[in-house]
N, C-alpha and C positions, 0 to 999 in steps of 0.2 A: 959362459959369458957373465960377467957381473957389471954392476954400474960403474965400477971404478974404470972399465973396459970403454965405457961410452960416454961418463961424465964424471970424471974424476975430482973436478974442484967446483962443487955447485955453490950458488949463492943461497938457496933456500933448500932445507931437507925437513922433511915428516918421515917419521918411522912408527909402525905399529907391529905388534906380534901378539899371537895367540898360541898357546898350546892346545893340540887337538887330541882326543883319546882314539886315534886311528892312524893306521899305516901312511906313509908318503903315496903309495899309489892310490888309496881312497880320497886322501886329501887332494890329490892332483885331479883326479876325476871329479871331484866335488868342485875344486874352484874351475873347472871349464863347464861345468853345468849349471853354475847359478846363473839364473836370469835376472833381468832388470826387472820383470814382474814380482820378484821375491825380494826386492829391496826398496821399500817404500820410501825411506830417507832418501835415498839416492834419486829415485823417481821426482820427489818433491823439489829437490835442490836444482836437478838438472832443468826440471821445466823452468824453475825459476829463473836459473843462468841462461837458458837459451830460448826463453820466448822471444827476447828482440830478435834473435837469430831466424826462428821460425815465422816470425810476423813480415820479416823481410822476404821472406818466399825460398831461403837457403834452408837445408836441413828438413826439409819435411818429410823426407825418405828415410829419416833415421829414426822416426817416431815408433816405432814397430818394437813388439819386445822380442829380445835375442840374449844371448849370453852376455854377462858382464863383460868378460875380457872382448868380446867383438864390439862392444861399444866405446871402449877408450877413446880419447880423441888423438892419441899417437899410436905408430903403427908396430906390428910385433918387429922386434929386431932379433930376438934369438931366445931357443928354448932348449931346455936340457931335461927331459921327461925323467923320473917325476922329482926334479929338485929345483929347478928354477925355471921362470920365463920374465923377459925383459921388453919392454915397449920404449919407444922414445922417437922424438920428432922435433921438427920448429913448430911453434905456435906465436899467435899474437893473442893470446886469450883475453888480457886486459880489454881489448876493444869490443865495444858494445854487438857488435855485428858478427864476432868471432873472429873477424880478421882474414887474410887471405889465405888460403890453402897451401901450406909450406911445402917444399920438395920433397919428393920421396927419395928417401936416403937408406942405404944399409948401414950398418953398426959403425964401419970404419968412415964412412963418411959424414954420418953423424956428429962423430968425435971431432971431425975435422971443420964441420961446419960454422963460419963465422959471419956470416951475411949480415950487416946492419939490420935493426928493427925487429929482431926476433928473440924469442927465448928459446933455450932447449932444455925439453921437459922430458925426463925419463920414469919409469916407474917399474918396479920389480915385485914378483913374488917369489918367496925361496923357501923350500920345504926343506927341513932339517930333522933327522929320526933322531929321537930324544925322549929319554923315560918311559919306554913302551908307547909312545905316541909318535906326533909330529909337531915341532915348532914351525907355523906358518908366519912368515911376516912379509912386509910391504913396506918399501921405500920409495919416496918420492923426491926427485933433486929437479932444481930448475937452475938454468946459469942465463943470463942476458947476453947478447952479443954486442952490448954497446952501453955507453951510460946514460943516455936519454931512456931507451928502452928499459934497463933497471929501474929507474925512478918511476916511470910508468907501471911496470909489471910490481915493484915493492908496493906500490899504493893497492892494487889489486889483489896482492897475495895476503894484505894483512886482513881485507875483506873476506878473502874466499878459504883461508887456510884452516879456520874450525871447521866449514862445511866439507873441505877436501878430507880432513881428518875422520869426520863423522863418517864420511862414504866409506873410506879404508876400514874402519871398525865394521862397520854394518856388514861390509863383505866378508872380511873374517869370521865375524859371527854366522852368517848364511852357509859358509863353507863348513864351519864347525857342524852346524844343525844336519848340514846334507851329508857330510862324510860319517856322521854317527847314527844316521838313519831317523834322525829327528825332522827333518824338512824333505818333503817327497821331489 
């Protein structure tokens, strides 16, 4: 499965990639082992973004240390070890309180989802053997389900896109450090 299978025509896309001097299996294990406590930029940006949610009483149970992949705001849609993992789901991220919980959808239902008032967000991590190591890439795609939501999300995206990209770069760096034995 890849992002084209679940969100083929996004309105917003970011992509980051890094070559790591380790095989795909080691990078896969490291990707799944990186914890929030090993990602200081991610923690600071996450606290800033979700403070209103926590103050409202929602999300308090989400404040414990856990693997980064378990903390993504959308569920796992598919994984093919050791080459790819794809997450996706509907969000109302632009809302200060985090919005309503989206419906739980499998990959085909997510692709077909069109209910107004949501954005469809998909994130992947792809591992490709390359040059005696592994290229680890991450792509984030977002598409709105209607024009009003698109305008709202566009304003939000302009604000958070740099932080979203910084989080992905930090994750790729932490995976590299863990896969090459420089991060416990």
